[in-house]
TORGU-703476 format. One record per residue: x, y, z of N, C-alpha, C in turn. Coordinates in steps of 0.05 Angstrom, whole numbers, padded with zeros to 5 digits, always signed. Each point is the difference from the previous one (the first is absolute). Example, Ala and Ser with C-alpha at 12.3 -4.5 7.8 and 13.67 -1.06 7.14 Angstrom:
BEGIN
+00264-00114+00156-00018+00024+00000+00018+00024+00000/-00007+00021-00014+00016+00024+00001-00015+00022+00014/
REM end
This chain:
BEGIN
+00875-01027-01665-00006+00023+00017+00005+00025-00016/-00019+00019+00001+00001+00025-00016+00006+00023+00018/+00022+00014-00004+00008+00023+00016-00011+00026-00012/-00007+00020+00018-00011+00026-00010+00021+00015-00016/-00009+00014-00018+00018+00016-00017+00008+00025+00015/+00020+00014-00011+00009+00025+00013-00021+00022-00001/-00016+00000-00021-00021+00020-00003-00021-00004+00022/-00007-00025+00004-00021-00006+00020+00010+00008+00028/+00025-00005+00006+00010+00007+00026+00000+00030+00004/+00006+00015-00020+00000+00030+00003-00028+00010+00005/-00019-00011-00015-00028+00009+00003-00010-00006+00029/+00007-00024+00010-00008-00007+00027+00012+00018+00020/+00025+00007-00003+00014+00018+00019-00014+00028+00000/-00007+00009-00024-00013+00027-00002-00027+00000+00014/-00015-00023-00004-00026-00001+00013+00002+00000+00031/+00019-00016+00010+00005-00001+00029+00007+00027+00011/+00019+00014-00014+00008+00027+00008-00023+00019+00001/-00018-00002-00021-00023+00018-00002-00019-00004+00024/-00004-00026+00007-00017-00007+00022+00011+00011+00026/+00026-00002+00004+00013+00010+00025-00003+00030+00002/+00006+00013-00023-00002+00030+00001-00028+00009+00005/-00020-00014-00013-00028+00008+00004-00008-00004+00029/+00009-00022+00012-00007-00005+00028+00012+00021+00018/+00025+00006-00005+00013+00021+00017-00013+00027-00003/-00009+00006-00025-00013+00026-00005-00027+00002+00015/-00015-00023-00003-00026+00000+00013+00003+00002+00030/+00020-00014+00011+00004+00000+00029+00009+00028+00010/+00018+00011-00015+00009+00027+00008-00022+00021-00002/-00016-00002-00022-00022+00020-00002-00020-00004+00021/-00004-00025+00010-00019-00004+00022+00009+00012+00025/+00026+00002+00006+00010+00011+00025+00002+00030-00001/+00005+00012-00024+00005+00028-00001-00026+00016-00002/-00021-00011-00010-00025+00016-00003-00013+00005+00027/-00008+00025+00005-00012+00007+00025-00027+00014-00006/-00021-00008+00014-00026+00013-00001-00005+00013+00027/-00004+00027-00001-00005+00015+00025-00029-00001+00007/-00005-00003+00026-00027+00002+00010-00004+00028+00010/-00021+00013-00011-00004+00029+00005-00028+00004+00011/-00004+00023+00011-00026+00009+00010-00002+00030-00003/-00023+00010-00006-00003+00029-00004-00001+00016+00027/+00010+00024-00001-00004+00018+00023-00029+00009+00000/-00012-00002+00024-00029+00006+00002-00004+00023+00020/-00023+00013-00003-00009+00020+00019-00021-00013+00019/+00002+00007+00025-00020-00011+00019+00004+00011+00027/-00016-00010+00019+00002+00008+00028+00016-00020+00016/+00016+00010+00018+00017-00017+00016-00004+00005+00029/-00005-00021+00015-00005+00002+00029+00022-00016+00015/+00015+00014+00016+00021-00013+00017-00012-00009+00026/+00004-00024+00008-00012-00011+00024+00021-00016+00016/-00007-00005+00025+00015-00019+00017-00019-00023+00006/+00009-00024-00006-00016-00024+00004+00006-00013+00027/-00021-00009+00014+00003-00013+00025-00025-00017+00005/+00002-00018+00019-00023-00017+00007-00008+00005+00028/-00026-00005+00006-00010+00005+00027-00025-00017+00005/-00014+00007+00021-00023-00015+00009-00023+00020+00005/-00024-00007-00009-00023+00016+00006-00008-00005+00029/-00004+00022+00015-00006-00001+00028-00024+00018+00006/-00017-00007+00019-00021+00019+00009+00013+00024+00013/-00013+00023-00003+00012+00025+00009+00003+00000+00030/-00020-00011+00015+00001-00001+00029-00012-00026+00009/+00016-00016+00015-00009-00026+00010+00000+00000+00030/-00021-00012+00012-00002-00002+00029+00001-00030+00007/+00019-00007+00017+00002-00028+00009-00015-00003+00026/-00021-00015+00000-00017-00004+00023+00009-00025+00015/+00007+00004+00026+00010-00022+00016-00018-00006+00023/+00008-00019+00017-00015-00008+00024+00016+00008+00024/-00012+00013+00020+00013+00008+00024-00004-00020+00023/-00016-00020-00005-00004-00021+00020+00003-00027-00013/+00005-00020+00016+00002-00028-00010-00026-00015+00003/-00004-00017-00020-00024-00016+00001-00006-00013-00026/-00022-00015-00001-00008-00014-00024-00020+00016-00016/+00004+00000-00027-00019+00015-00017-00026-00016-00002/-00022+00012+00011-00025-00014+00000-00017+00005-00025/+00002+00025-00011-00017+00006-00024+00011+00025-00013/-00009+00004-00025+00006+00025-00015-00025+00017-00001/+00005+00026-00004-00023+00018-00002-00010+00001-00029/-00017+00019-00006-00011+00003-00027+00006+00028-00010/+00003+00002-00027+00005+00026-00012-00026+00015-00005/+00002+00023-00014-00024+00016-00003-00021-00013-00018/+00009-00020-00015-00019-00015-00017-00012-00024+00014/+00007-00004+00025-00010-00023+00015+00015-00026-00004/+00022+00001-00014+00016-00024-00005+00022-00003+00021/+00008-00024+00005+00021-00005+00020+00026+00013-00009/+00014+00011+00019+00025+00014-00006+00020-00019-00013/+00011+00009-00023+00018-00017-00015+00017+00018-00018/+00017-00011-00017+00016+00016-00018-00019+00017-00018/+00007+00025-00002-00015+00019-00017-00025+00011+00013/-00005-00006+00025-00024+00011+00013+00004+00030+00005/-00021+00015-00006+00000+00029+00005-00011+00005+00028/+00015+00013+00017-00008+00004+00028+00000+00030+00007/-00017+00006+00019-00001+00027+00011+00016+00002+00026/+00006+00024+00009+00013+00003+00026-00018-00011+00022/+00010-00017+00017-00015-00012+00021-00013-00026-00007/+00002-00009-00025-00012-00026-00007+00014-00023+00015/-00016-00019+00010+00011-00023+00015+00013-00019-00021/+00025-00005+00004+00015-00018-00018+00000-00028+00010/+00005-00004+00026+00002-00027+00011-00006+00001+00030/-00007-00023+00011-00006-00002+00028+00018-00021+00013/+00015+00008+00020+00017-00019+00015-00014-00010+00024/+00004-00025+00008-00013-00012+00023+00006+00017+00025/-00022+00010+00013+00003+00019+00021-00007-00011+00028/-00002-00026+00003-00010-00011+00025+00019+00007+00023/+00026-00003-00004+00019+00007+00021-00001+00029+00007/-00002+00017-00020+00000+00029+00005-00026+00009+00013/-00022-00013-00007-00026+00006+00013+00002-00008+00030/+00013-00022+00006+00003-00008+00028+00017+00020+00015/+00021+00010-00013+00017+00020+00013-00016+00025+00006/-00018+00008-00018-00017+00023+00004-00019-00004+00024/-00011-00024+00001-00019-00006+00023+00015+00001+00026/+00024-00011+00001+00016+00000+00024+00008+00029+00008/+00007+00016-00019+00008+00028+00005-00024+00015+00010/-00024-00005-00010-00024+00013+00008-00007-00007+00029/+00004-00025+00007-00005-00008+00028+00020+00013+00019/+00025+00002-00008+00020+00014+00017-00007+00029+00003/-00011+00012-00020-00008+00028+00002-00023+00003+00020/-00020-00018-00001-00022+00002+00019+00010-00004+00028/+00019-00019+00003+00011-00005+00027+00015+00024+00010/+00015+00014-00017+00015+00024+00008-00019+00022+00008/-00022+00003-00015-00019+00021+00007-00014-00007+00027/-00005-00025+00005-00011-00007+00027+00020+00005+00022/+00026-00004-00006+00020+00007+00020+00001+00029+00007/-00006+00017-00020-00001+00029+00005-00023+00006+00019/-00023-00012-00005-00023+00005+00018+00006-00009+00028/+00014-00023+00003+00006-00010+00027+00019+00019+00014/+00021+00009-00013+00019+00017+00013-00012+00027+00007/-00019+00009-00017-00014+00025+00007-00017-00004+00025/-00013-00023+00002-00016-00005+00025+00018-00003+00024/+00023-00014-00003+00019-00002+00022+00010+00027+00009/+00005+00018-00020+00009+00026+00007-00021+00015+00016/-00025-00003-00006-00021+00013+00015+00000-00009+00030/+00004-00026+00004+00001-00010+00027+00025+00011+00015/+00021+00001-00014+00025+00011+00012-00003+00029+00008/-00013+00015-00017-00004+00028+00006-00019+00003+00025/-00020-00017+00002-00018+00001+00023+00016-00006+00026/+00017-00019-00001+00016-00007+00023+00020+00023+00006/+00009+00013-00020+00018+00023+00005-00015+00022+00014/-00025+00005-00007-00016+00021+00013-00005-00007+00030/-00006-00025+00005-00004-00009+00027+00026+00003+00016/+00022-00008-00012+00026+00002+00014+00007+00029+00005/-00007+00018-00018+00006+00029+00003-00016+00011+00024/-00025-00008+00002-00017+00011+00021+00011-00011+00027/+00007-00025+00001+00011-00011+00025+00026+00014+00008/+00016+00005-00019+00025+00013+00005-00004+00029+00009/-00020+00013-00012-00006+00028+00008-00008+00001+00030/-00018-00019+00008-00008+00000+00028+00023-00007+00019/+00017-00018-00009+00023-00007+00016+00019+00023+00004/+00002+00017-00020+00018+00023+00002-00012+00020+00020/-00026+00002+00000-00012+00019+00019+00003-00009+00029/-00002-00025+00004+00003-00010+00028+00030-00002+00007/+00016-00009-00019+00028-00003+00006+00005-00023+00020/+00024-00007+00004+00006-00021+00020-00007+00010+00028/-00019-00012+00013-00009+00010+00027-00014-00024+00014/-00012+00008+00023-00014-00021+00015-00024-00010-00016/-00011+00017-00018-00023-00009-00016+00008-00017-00024/+00025+00003-00010+00009-00015-00024+00029-00009+00006/+00003-00026+00000+00026-00011+00005+00019+00006-00024/+00025-00001+00006+00020+00005-00021-00002-00020-00022/-00005-00025+00008-00002-00021-00021-00023+00004-00019/-00022+00009+00012-00024+00006-00018+00006+00023-00018/+00013+00020+00011+00007+00024-00016+00017-00009-00024/+00020-00017+00005+00017-00009-00022-00015-00017-00020/-00019-00015+00010-00015-00018-00018-00018+00016-00019/-00012+00022+00010-00016+00017-00018+00017+00013-00022/+00024+00008+00009+00018+00013-00019+00008-00020-00022/+00008-00024+00009+00008-00021-00020-00023-00008-00018/-00024-00002+00011-00023-00007-00016-00005+00020-00022/+00004+00026+00007-00005+00021-00020+00021-00002-00022/+00025-00004+00007+00022-00001-00020-00004-00025-00018/-00008-00022+00012-00005-00025-00016-00023+00004-00020/-00021+00014+00009-00023+00005-00017+00009+00017-00024/+00017+00020+00005+00010+00017-00022+00015-00017-00020/+00017-00017+00010+00016-00017-00018-00017-00020-00016/-00021-00010+00013-00018-00018-00014-00015+00013-00023/-00007+00026+00005-00013+00015-00022+00019+00003-00024/+00025+00006+00006+00020+00003-00022+00003-00027-00015/+00000-00022+00015+00002-00027-00013-00025-00005-00017/-00023+00008+00010-00024-00004-00016+00000+00017-00025/+00010+00024+00001+00001+00017-00024+00020-00012-00020/+00022-00011+00010+00019-00013-00019-00012-00025-00012/-00016-00014+00015-00013-00024-00011-00019+00007-00023/-00014+00023+00003-00018+00009-00021+00016+00006-00025/+00023+00014+00003+00017+00006-00024+00009-00026-00013/+00008-00019+00017+00009-00026-00011-00022-00015-00015/-00024+00001+00011-00022-00014-00012-00008+00013-00026/+00002+00027-00001-00007+00014-00025+00021-00006-00021/+00025-00002+00008+00021-00007-00020-00004-00029-00010/-00010-00017+00017-00007-00027-00009-00022+00000-00021/-00019+00019+00004-00021+00003-00019+00011+00008-00027/+00018+00020+00000+00013+00010-00025+00015-00022-00014/+00015-00017+00016+00015-00022-00011-00019-00021-00012/-00022-00005+00013-00019-00019-00010-00013+00010-00026/-00005+00026-00001-00011+00012-00024+00020-00003-00024/+00026+00005+00006+00020-00002-00022+00002-00029-00009/-00002-00019+00018+00001-00029-00007-00024-00007-00017/-00023+00011+00007-00024-00005-00015+00002+00012-00028/+00010+00025-00002+00003+00012-00026+00019-00015-00018/+00022-00010+00012+00019-00016-00015-00013-00026-00010/-00015-00013+00017-00014-00024-00009-00020+00005-00022/-00015+00023+00003-00019+00007-00020+00013+00006-00027/+00024+00014+00001+00014+00006-00024+00010-00026-00014/+00011-00018+00016+00009-00026-00011-00023-00015-00012/-00023+00002+00013-00024-00013-00010-00008+00012-00027/+00002+00027-00002-00007+00013-00025+00019-00007-00022/+00026-00006+00007+00019-00008-00020-00006-00027-00013/-00017-00015+00013-00008-00025-00012-00017+00004-00025/-00012+00023-00003-00014+00007-00024+00018+00017-00018/+00009-00011-00022+00019+00014-00018-00017+00017-00019/+00005+00026+00001-00015+00019-00017+00019+00014-00019/-00011+00009-00022+00016+00014-00020+00005+00028+00009/+00025+00009+00001+00006+00027+00009-00005+00021-00022/-00002-00009-00025-00003+00019-00022-00021-00011-00020/-00008+00017-00019-00016-00009-00022+00018-00009-00023/-00005-00023-00011+00018-00010-00021-00009-00027-00011/+00020-00014-00011-00005-00026-00013+00020-00020+00013/-00011-00024+00006+00017-00021+00011+00017-00012-00023/+00026+00003+00001+00017-00011-00021+00014-00025+00010/-00001-00006+00026+00012-00025+00010-00014-00008+00026/-00008-00025+00002-00011-00012+00025+00019-00022+00008/+00012+00002+00023+00022-00017+00008-00007-00020+00021/-00026-00003+00007-00009-00019+00020-00025-00015-00010/-00005-00022+00013-00024-00015-00006-00015-00005+00026/-00025-00008-00002-00016-00006+00024+00011-00025+00013/+00003+00002+00027+00012-00022+00015+00030+00004+00005/+00012+00019-00014+00028+00004+00004+00004+00016+00026/+00021-00006+00014+00007+00014+00025+00022+00020-00005/-00006+00025+00008+00020+00021-00002+00012+00005+00027/+00026+00004+00000+00015+00004+00025+00012+00028-00001/-00007+00017+00019+00011+00027+00001+00020+00001+00023/+00025+00004-00007+00021+00002+00021+00014+00027-00004/+00024-00001-00011+00014+00026-00004-00010+00014-00025/-00008-00015-00020-00009+00012-00025-00029-00008-00005/-00016+00019-00009-00028-00006-00006-00001-00016-00026/-00013-00024+00001-00002-00016-00025-00018+00014-00020/+00008-00001-00026-00015+00013-00021-00023-00017-00009/-00024+00011-00001-00024-00015-00008-00010+00008-00027/-00001+00026-00006-00011+00011-00025+00018+00022-00010/+00000+00003-00026+00014+00022-00013-00021+00016-00016/-00003+00026+00007-00021+00016-00012+00013+00023-00016/-00008+00003-00025+00008+00023-00016-00021+00021+00002/+00008+00024+00008-00019+00021+00005-00014+00009-00026/+00015+00002-00023-00012+00010-00024+00015-00013-00024/-00013-00018-00014+00013-00012-00024-00004+00016-00025/-00013+00023+00002-00002+00017-00024+00025+00016-00004/+00017+00002+00020+00026+00012-00003+00021-00020+00009/+00018-00006-00019+00020-00020+00005+00028+00012-00002/+00020-00015+00009+00028+00008-00003+00015-00023-00013/+00021+00008-00014+00019-00020-00011+00026+00005+00013/+00010-00020+00015+00026+00002+00014+00021-00010-00020/+00015+00018-00011+00020-00007-00021+00028+00001+00012/+00016-00020-00006+00028-00001+00009+00017+00013-00022/+00013+00023+00007+00015+00015-00019+00030-00002+00007/+00017-00005-00019+00028-00002+00004+00012+00026+00009/+00021-00001+00016+00012+00025+00011+00011+00018-00023/+00007-00013-00022+00011+00016-00023-00022+00017-00013/-00025-00009+00003-00023+00014-00013-00016+00018+00019/+00003-00004+00026-00018+00013+00019+00003+00030-00001/+00024+00010-00008+00004+00029-00002-00017+00013-00021/-00011-00015-00019-00017+00011-00021-00030-00002+00007/-00006-00010+00024-00027-00003+00009-00007+00023+00019/-00024+00012-00004-00008+00022+00017-00030-00002+00004/-00010+00013+00021-00028-00001+00007-00017+00014-00021/-00022-00013-00007-00018+00010-00021+00007-00008-00028/+00022-00015-00003+00009-00009-00026-00020-00020-00012/-00008+00003-00026-00019-00019-00012+00012-00027-00004/-00016-00021+00004+00009-00027-00002-00022-00016-00015/+00008-00017-00017-00018-00019-00013+00009-00028+00007/-00020-00018+00002+00007-00028+00008-00020-00019-00012/+00008-00025-00002-00017-00021-00010+00000-00023+00021/-00021-00016-00001-00001-00024+00016-00007-00024-00018/+00010-00023+00007-00005-00024-00016-00029-00008-00002/-00016+00009+00020-00028-00007+00000-00015+00013-00023/+00009+00023-00010-00013+00014-00022+00021+00007-00021/+00008-00020-00016+00020+00005-00021-00008+00022-00019/+00019+00018-00006-00005+00021-00019-00013+00025+00012/-00011-00001+00024-00012+00023+00012+00020+00015+00017/+00001+00026-00004+00019+00017+00015-00014+00016+00021/+00010-00002+00025-00011+00015+00022+00019+00023+00006/-00010+00021+00011+00016+00024+00005-00002+00009+00029/+00022+00012+00009+00001+00010+00027+00022+00021+00002/+00007+00007+00025+00021+00019+00004+00015-00007+00026/+00024+00009+00002+00017-00006+00023-00011+00015+00024/-00004-00015+00022-00010+00013+00024+00022+00004+00021/+00017-00020+00003+00020+00001+00021+00024-00018-00007/+00024+00009+00007+00024-00017-00002+00008-00007+00028/-00002-00026+00007+00008-00009+00026+00030+00001+00004/+00009+00008+00023+00028+00003+00005+00013-00025+00011/-00015-00020+00008+00011-00024+00011+00008-00019-00023/+00024+00004-00010+00009-00016-00023+00005-00029+00009/-00001-00018-00019+00006-00028+00005+00024-00008-00018/+00016-00019+00009+00022-00010-00015-00003-00030-00004/+00001-00008-00026-00001-00028-00007+00022-00006-00019/+00019-00018+00009+00023-00007-00016+00015+00025-00009/+00005+00018+00019+00015+00025-00004-00014+00019-00019/-00026-00004-00006-00015+00019-00016-00019+00015+00018/+00002+00026+00001-00017+00017+00017-00024+00009-00016/-00023-00003+00012-00025+00009-00013-00017+00016+00020/-00016+00018-00011-00018+00016+00016-00028-00006-00009/-00019+00000+00019-00028-00004-00006-00013+00027-00006/-00012+00002-00023-00014+00024-00009-00030-00006+00000/-00016+00016+00013-00029-00003+00001-00013+00015-00023/-00013-00014-00017-00015+00012-00023-00030-00001+00006/-00013+00022+00000-00028+00002+00006-00016-00002-00027/-00020-00016+00000-00016-00003-00024-00030-00003+00007/-00017+00009-00018-00029-00002+00004-00010-00027-00009/-00017-00012+00017-00011-00027-00006-00030+00001+00002/-00012+00021-00011-00029+00002+00000-00013-00023-00014/+00013-00011-00021-00011-00022-00015+00000-00026+00016/+00017-00002+00021+00002-00024+00016+00016-00022-00013/+00013+00005-00022+00015-00021-00014+00025-00008+00015/+00013+00019+00012+00026-00006+00013-00006-00015+00026/+00011-00023+00003-00003-00016+00024+00025+00002+00017/-00002-00002+00026+00023+00001+00017+00021-00021-00007/+00025+00008+00000+00023-00018-00003+00005-00010-00028/-00012+00013-00020+00007-00006-00028+00029+00011-00005/+00014-00014-00017+00027+00009-00008-00003+00021-00022/+00013+00022+00003-00002+00023-00019+00027+00005-00013/+00000+00005-00026+00024+00008-00015-00003+00030-00006/+00016+00016+00015-00004+00029+00000+00020+00014-00018/-00008+00022-00011+00017+00017-00017-00002+00029+00011/+00022+00009+00012+00001+00028+00010+00007+00018-00023/-00017+00019-00006+00004+00017-00023+00019+00023+00007/+00022+00001-00014+00021+00020+00006-00002+00024-00018/+00000-00005-00026+00000+00023-00019-00012-00009-00026/-00013+00018-00014-00012-00006-00025+00006+00021-00021/+00010-00008-00024+00005+00017-00022-00018-00008-00023/-00014+00020-00011-00020-00006-00021+00011+00010-00027/-00007-00015-00021+00007+00007-00028+00030+00004-00004/+00015-00020+00009+00029+00002-00003+00009-00023-00019/+00025+00002-00010+00011-00020-00017+00010-00024+00017/-00008-00024-00009+00006-00023+00016+00014-00021-00017/+00019-00015+00012+00013-00022-00013+00002-00023+00020/+00001-00025-00009+00005-00022+00019+00028+00003+00012/+00003-00010+00024+00027+00001+00013+00021-00015-00015/-00008-00020-00016+00019-00015-00016+00014+00018-00020/-00013+00021-00010+00012+00018-00019+00023+00015+00012/+00000+00004+00026+00022+00015+00013+00021-00019+00010/-00006-00026+00001+00020-00019+00009+00016-00012-00023/-00011+00000-00024+00014-00013-00023+00023+00017-00009/+00022-00013-00007+00023+00014-00011+00013-00018-00022/+00010+00012-00022+00010-00016-00022+00029-00009+00003/+00008-00018-00017+00028-00006-00003+00014+00021-00016/+00026+00004+00004+00014+00022-00015-00004-00003-00031/+00000-00024-00011-00002-00003-00029-00027+00007-00010/-00020+00003+00018-00027+00007-00009-00004+00030-00003/+00020+00015+00009-00002+00029-00001+00018+00011-00023/-00010+00019-00014+00016+00012-00022+00027+00010+00011/+00022-00005-00015+00027+00007+00010+00003+00029+00009/-00011+00019-00014+00004+00028+00007-00015+00007+00026/-00023-00014+00005-00014+00005+00025+00014-00015+00022/+00010-00024-00006+00014-00016+00019+00024+00015+00011/+00014+00015-00017+00024+00015+00009-00007+00022+00020/-00025+00009-00001-00008+00022+00018-00003-00009+00029/-00002-00026+00004-00004-00010+00027+00027-00005+00013/+00009+00019+00016+00025-00004+00014-00006-00016+00026/+00020-00003+00016-00004-00016+00025-00020+00012+00019/-00001+00027+00001-00020+00012+00019-00028-00004-00010/-00003+00002-00027-00027-00004-00010-00009-00029+00003/+00020-00019-00002-00007-00028+00004-00008-00004+00029/+00013+00013+00019-00007-00002+00028-00028+00010+00005/-00009+00019-00015-00026+00012+00004-00022-00015-00015/+00008-00021-00014-00021-00015-00014+00005-00003-00029/+00025+00001-00009+00006-00002-00028+00000-00029-00008/+00016-00006-00021+00001-00027-00011+00012-00018+00021/-00014-00020+00008+00009-00019+00020+00001+00011+00028/-00008+00025+00004+00001+00012+00026-00024-00008+00017/-00001+00012+00024-00022-00006+00018-00025+00013-00009/-00023-00014-00003-00025+00012-00008-00008+00022+00019/-00009+00022-00012-00008+00023+00017-00031+00000+00003/-00009-00019+00015-00029-00001+00006-00004-00001+00029/-00022+00011+00009-00006+00002+00028-00005-00027+00012/+00017-00007+00020-00004-00026+00014-00022+00002+00021/-00007+00025+00007-00021+00004+00021-00027+00001-00014/-00009-00022-00009-00025-00001-00013-00022+00008+00019/-00021+00013-00012-00023+00009+00016+00007+00021+00020/+00021+00016-00005+00006+00022+00018+00005+00025-00017/-00009+00023+00008+00005+00024-00016+00029+00008+00004/+00013+00007-00022+00028+00008+00002+00002+00029+00009/+00019+00006+00018+00004+00027+00009+00011+00017-00023/+00018-00011-00016+00010+00013-00023-00002-00019-00024/-00002+00011-00024-00001-00016-00024+00028-00009-00006/+00005-00027-00002+00026-00010-00008+00001-00004-00030/+00025-00002-00010+00005-00002-00028+00002-00029-00008/-00009-00007-00024+00002-00027-00010+00001+00000-00030/+00002-00024-00011+00001-00005-00029-00021-00019-00009/-00012+00006-00022-00016-00020-00015+00014-00003-00028/-00007-00021-00013+00011-00006-00026-00022-00004-00020/+00005+00011-00025-00019-00004-00022+00015-00009-00024/-00013-00015-00017+00014-00012-00023+00003+00021-00022/+00025+00001-00011+00006+00019-00022+00014-00016-00022/-00016-00011-00018+00012-00017-00021+00010-00026+00012/+00025-00007-00006+00011-00025+00010+00012+00004+00028/+00002+00026+00009+00011+00006+00027-00022+00010+00018/+00007+00004+00025-00018+00013+00019+00013+00026+00009/-00016+00019+00008+00011+00026+00009-00013+00007+00027/+00015+00014+00017-00011+00006+00027-00018+00024+00000/-00018+00000+00019-00018+00023+00005+00002+00007+00030/+00011+00023+00006+00004+00008+00028-00026+00010+00011/-00007-00008+00024-00025+00008+00012+00004+00006+00029/-00018+00015+00011-00002+00004+00029-00021-00018+00011/+00007-00016+00021-00018-00020+00011-00016+00013+00023/-00026-00003-00001-00017+00011+00020-00012-00021+00018/-00026+00001+00003-00015-00017+00018-00001-00029-00012/-00001-00020+00018-00002-00028-00008-00019-00014+00018/-00015-00019-00012-00019-00016+00016+00010-00029+00002/+00025-00005-00008+00011-00026+00001-00002-00015-00027/-00017+00009-00017-00003-00012-00027+00005+00020-00022/-00013+00023+00003+00004+00022-00019+00015+00023+00013/+00014+00015-00016+00016+00023+00010-00005+00024-00017/-00003+00023+00013-00003+00025-00014+00027+00010-00011/+00001+00008-00025+00024+00010-00013-00005+00027-00013/+00021+00016-00001-00002+00026-00014+00026+00004-00015/-00002+00014-00022+00024+00006-00016-00007+00014-00026/+00019+00014-00011-00005+00015-00025-00006-00019-00023/+00012-00024+00001-00003-00018-00023-00024-00019+00004/-00011-00001+00024-00021-00019+00006-00026+00010-00010/-00013-00016-00017-00026+00007-00011-00019-00024+00005/-00025+00007+00001-00020-00021+00003+00000-00017-00025/-00001-00026+00003+00001-00019-00023+00027-00009-00008/+00021+00013+00011+00028-00009-00007+00004-00029+00009/+00011-00016-00018+00006-00028+00006+00027-00002+00015/-00001-00011+00024+00025-00003+00016+00004-00030+00004/+00025-00007+00003+00007-00029+00002-00002-00009+00029/-00013-00023+00003-00002-00012+00027+00014-00027+00001/+00009-00011-00023+00014-00025+00000+00007-00008-00028/+00011-00023-00004+00009-00009-00027-00003-00030-00002/+00000-00009-00025-00002-00029-00005+00018-00006-00024/+00016-00021+00002+00016-00009-00022-00017-00014-00021/+00005+00007-00025-00015-00014-00021+00006-00029+00000/-00020-00016-00005+00003-00029+00000-00007-00013+00026/-00001+00016+00021-00007-00011+00027-00030+00001+00003/-00011-00020+00012-00029-00001+00005-00007+00022+00020/-00021+00014-00006-00010+00021+00018-00016-00013+00022/+00011+00000+00024-00015-00012+00022-00021+00018+00012/+00000+00025-00008-00020+00019+00010+00004+00007+00029/+00024-00003+00011+00006+00007+00028+00025+00015+00002/+00002+00017+00019+00025+00015+00006+00012-00009+00026/-00008-00024+00009+00011-00011+00025+00030-00004-00003/+00017+00012+00015+00029-00003-00003+00010-00028+00006/-00017-00016+00015+00008-00026+00007-00010-00021-00020/-00015+00009-00020-00009-00019-00021+00022-00005-00020/-00001-00021-00016+00020-00005-00021+00004+00025-00017/+00025+00006-00007+00006+00025-00012-00006+00001-00030/-00025-00006-00007-00008+00004-00027-00006+00029-00006/-00007+00015+00022-00005+00029-00002+00023+00013+00015/+00017+00014-00013+00023+00012+00013-00007+00029+00007/+00000+00005+00026-00006+00027+00009+00021+00007+00021/+00016+00020-00004+00021+00008+00018-00009+00023+00017/+00011+00001+00024-00007+00021+00018+00024+00018+00005/
REM end
């Protein structure tokens, strides 16, 4: 057996030590190297908006119901001669549907007969009154003669009293006859009212359009029975004018204070991807709704639909335009959120950041960026951006202006167009995932 010499053992030890040192060096250099992700400051236009969702609605809708009960026998025709259906264009007074009117026609016939009977009753009572008046005249003449003779040998007392009573009875009968005429005439008026009611109910069997518009919903079919009790059943929904539409947008209570009448609004619908429609705020409804402790208000946005593209009840993604700044310096919001570690800042600059400066957004402090994205700031707040200066980074103090949630307006003496500002960092040796998702594996280290 041959043992290694002392020289061989020393050489082997040196080689092993060299390999260990090289590995440690390479490992350490891989952890310490930092590559900053930067983006240039750009000039552009910034529009602050409030985002919300809503529904496209016709500007004015009429719900046509039935005031009588019965079976739907048929539908009417539109101005083109086609049977009434979804999308039919109708004029005011167009027949929409016909309800079975046999029972109501019978009621009208009965009421008409009662009217004729009441009118005949008036004629009879008038004739009876004529007879009663004739009898009254005869009784008056007999009573006048009896008064001239008086109770005597020519006229017995009983006869005298009989003439007097006959006259008084005749007067009373005339009064009864006159009252009967009034009663019969009232019966005529009652019969006329019953007839008018029957005729009106009969006319309700023909459903007519109260307005000019478009049928956007037909809720009955032929043969279906509608029952009218306390509430009139809805048969048709008519939009008066589809060339003017509304978008009913639900706006959070935190944002409704920034909404006002006449405010410009842009919105999109999934039916036409990439196309932007425009309108303006017409009304803010005061009847707020609460869902899971979230209060929202309905805002009516008026828009022109002369093209006819917007259909009722499409879902709209609306943007309420709050403020717009043109030709201003812009940076991504990430540039205002990023902050370095203390060792990444030059020592003399690091010493300038006291505790108050850190609280305002210094090294490791709270980022000074507007959290109210898409809202105009009442005052410009102060913030920090960072730019690379050799192996260190240095701060750039800025005033933060308008933000749209992605880009933010900045101003400052040191801020120039094209300046590279840091938005993140990556350790050398780590694979670049191309994402800034904070929940992704930390191959890209970005601190906030």
